[in-house]
Residue, then its C-alpha position, 0 to 999 in steps of 0.5 A: x841209537x835204535x840199532x844199538x838197543x836191537x843189537x843189545x837185545x839180541x845179544x840178551x836173547x842169544x845169552x838167555x838161549x845159551x844158558x838155556x842150552x847149558x846141560x844140568x850138572x848132577x854130582x854122583x858120587x859112592x864110597x867105593x866100588x861094588x856091585x851094589x853101589x854100581x847098580x844104584x848108580x845106574x838105576x838113577x841114570x837110566x831113570x833120568x834118561x827115560x824122563x829125557x835127560x840125555x848125557x851129553x845134551x842135556x845132562x853132565x854127570x860128574x861121578x865121584x868114587x871115594x875108593x874107601x878113603x873117607x878124605x878122599x870121600x870129603x875132597x870129592x864133596x868139595x869138588x862137586x861144590x866148586x864145579x858149581x853142581x846143579x843137583x848131588x846124589x851121594x851113594x852109601x852113608x859114608x859117601x852122604x856124610x861128607x856130602x851134607x857136611x859140604x852142602x848143608x848151607x847151600x841151595x844145591x839139592x842133595x838125595x842120598x841114597x842107599x843109606x841105612x839110617x838117614x834120619x836117625x843119623x841127622x843127614x836129612x835134618x837140612x831143608x835141601x836134603x833127603x833120599x832113599x834108605x835101604x835099611x836091611x831086615x837084620x832080625x829076619x836074617x838071624x832067624x833065616x841063619x837059625x833055619x840054615x844051621x840047625x842048633x845055631x849059637x854063635x854068629x860071627x861079623x865082620x864089620x868096620x866099626x868106622x862106617x855108621x851104618x855098619x855100626x847100626x846093622x851090628x847093634x841091631x844084630x846084637x840086640x836081634x841075636x839076643x832075642x833069638x838066642x844068639x850070640x853075635x862075634x864081631x871082628x873089626x876091619x877099619x879098612x879093606x886090607x884088615x878083612x881077611x884078617x878079620x874073617x880068618x878071626x872068627x874060625x872055630x868061634x862060630x857056626x855062622x857068618x852074616x855080612x850086612x850091607x857094610x861097604x868095607x867088607x862088601x868091597x873084600x867079600x871074597x876074603x870072607x867067602x873063603x874062610x866060610x868055604x874052607x872052614x864050612x861055614x854058612x855065609x849069609x850076605x844082606x845083599x843080593x848082587x853079592x850072590x855071584x861073589x861066593x855067598x851061600x845065601x843073600x838076602x835083602x834089596x835089588x840094588x838096581x831098583x833102588x837106584x831107580x827109587x832114588x832116580x824118581x826123587x831126584x825127577x821130583x826136584x827136578x820138576x820143581x819140588x823142594x827136597x824139603x817136601x820129600x819124606x825120606x823113603x825107605x824102600x821097604x815101604x815101596x813097591x820094590x820092598x820085597x825082600x829077596x832070598x837068594x840060595x846058592x846051589x854052586x857053593x852048596x854043592x861046594x862045601x856039602x850043604x843042603x839047603x832045608x825044603x822050608x828055606x828053599x820054600x821061601x826063596x826068591x830064586x836059585x844060583x845054578x850052573x852060575x846062572x840065576x833062575x827066578x823061582x815063579x810064585 
């Protein structure tokens, strides 16, 4: 009898050790493949690695990418649940909506990232959900366009009305535009294939184009760039990672830093905090919250555009000869 008890005890100990050795399973999903969202994902993983979470040893990442398809985003969420993930990170508003829908009644922590208005959309109204917001400064972007283009009265915006984040930012632009004496001319694109035609529809109707953090449009940005260059229309994109893709001006947040900010939230949860104890963090309110302004001198030379000196003095950095140069304070 004694031997049986010892064997049972040993088996229990070994089972416990095996359980402890089981890697943490984290699902990370994004709505589409583009530099900003990829940078967020890498920032999260890097922060966790620096804290001792080594992929293949004590953490396993299950990555999802919906490639712009909302039905695929829902399937990814359901797959994460089926695989028994310990924590989920969803990057972008359209990736976060199905994740929250699937996990809202579970005990699995959810961290939403790069979401424009997580509280306004009700995503963080559940005790297991918190996150970070990349809400951009739309009024400042439009004011910057007014400085760039003397006599500016009409600004074109290509956007996907099906993306809640983009709809919010477009409404903000319309309101801010009214205050600045600007008419916002919208061109809807419900998917990436529709972006080229939407951009072309702005030809002859606007004096500048503004692209916010609309994932559909950013993933097909080159078609907007082509229109802007061919018509010599200044293009401002609210995403610094889009500079090399041909925007004349990029503003907003560094998305790798946004990922690192999100990573700190994940670490808080892994250390024992409940998501309900962690308020939503808006990047503008953090040490990462300095709005950047990048000027593309290569594009300016190509379309014979001269940046006003006042804009140069505000710039965070320049793209010249295909290389970025940070302007020292």
